[in-house]
N, C-alpha and C positions, 0 to 999 in steps of 0.2 A: 183290952189287949188284942193284939193282932198276930195271928199265927203266920210266921215267916219262915217257911221250910222247917228248920230245926230250932229256930229261936222264936221268942214271943217279944214283940215290940209294943211299948206303950203308945196308945193312940193320943194324938194332939188334935184340938179343934183350932183352926187357923182362920182368922178373919182379916180382911183388908178391903179397901176401896179401890176399884179398878177405874181409873180416870177414863180409859178408852171406852168403857161401857156405861160410865157414870152410874155405877151400882156397887153394892157391897156384896162381897163374895165370902162364903163360909164353906170350908172343906175340912175333911177329916184325913189325917195323914200320919205317916210315921217317918222316922229318920233313916231306917235301913230297910231295904227290900232287895232280896237276892244280891245282884251286883251293884245296886244303887246305894250311895251313901250321901245323905243330905249335907248342905253346907250353908253357912251364913256369911254375909259380908256387908259392907257399906259401900254403896255407889259413889261416883264422883260428886254427886249433889248432896250427899250426906244421908241418903235414904237408906234405912236398914232393909236388907233383902234376905230372903230364906227360900231355898230350893229344897222341896220335900216330895215324898211319894204320896199321891192321892190314892187312897185306898178303894174308893168307889169308882173312879175313872181309870184306875190301874195305869197311871203314867205320872211322870214328874211334873210338878208345877212350881212356878216361882211367884212368891208373894213379896209386894213392896210395901213398906210401912205397915207391917203386919202386927197383929196380936195373937200370940199362941198360948194355949192352956192345955195341959195335960188332963186327959179324962180319967176320972177315977173309976176302977172297976167294981 
């Protein structure tokens, strides 16, 4: 769980392959943080996309063709 001002958000582990870096990326993120709200969509090529708040880097990230799992506390 991640403390977000007055709320507690479940933490997710998000994994995806970044073609620009030719590497797999693993991040820990939440769907809501202060004024930020995550979103999911499918791009024109049919790739699933997910914009989330990275709790360690403290900024939003976008993952393409991702796998996300909620961490158990």
